[in-house]
C-alpha positions, 0 to 999 in steps of 0.5 A: 200568104205562102206561095209555092212553085207551080206544080202541075194539076192547077191548070183549071183553077189557074184559068178561072183566076185568070178569068176573073181578072179579065171578065171586063176587058175585051181584047179580040183574041180567042179564049183558047190563045189568050190562055195557051201560055196558062195551060203551058206553064212548065214550058213556057215559063219554068223550063226556060229559066222563068218561075211561076208562083201559086197562092192559097187561102182557105185550100182555094188557088187565089193568086198567081204571076210569074215571069219568063225570059225574054233575053239575056238578063230581061226577064217579062213579068206575066200573068198577075193575077190575085182573086178579087175578094182579095184584093187590097190586103198586100197580097200582091205586093207581096207576090211581086217582091217574091218574083222580084225577089227571085228574078235577082237570085237568077241574076235578072237585071230587068222586069218588063210588064205591059198592062191596059191603059183601061185598069187604072188600079194596076197601072197605080199598083206598078207605078207605086212599086218602082216600075217605069212607063217605056211607052205604049202598045196594043194587045189585040184590041186593048191600048197598054202601057209598058214598064220596066224596072232595074233589078239592081235598084231593089233593096236588100232583104236579109231574109230568103222567105221564098224558099224556092231551092 
């Protein structure tokens, strides 16, 4: 799958993909509050030096994810979503690799994230990609696990498949 940097016009498709991933999770926030950053990707992610990638299959948006800068050298990984019908085929791993690669190009040293404790597949995914648990938190009423990964420890790859510049 080819990923591309977000360009306007896909907000509703992104919202639908996000909702498909969040159907079984109740966090106590209003839908409007929960989806605010998805409706403002340029200002929240891109304009601040972060990144947001989207992927399509057969003309349908099926993957998204990004990071936003939270302090010098550190970004928060956000909104990693893969359409349920194509999960388990390595698309999430490729998207994560692309985001990590882009973060390294931007001279970031660490990525952090948090995800719901009630999502064992997601927890396994991040652990299997070298993310270390750093604690617990709450996102609304959902208990979360916090993770981080130091980017200097990523293996070098010689090719740049992202061609985002």
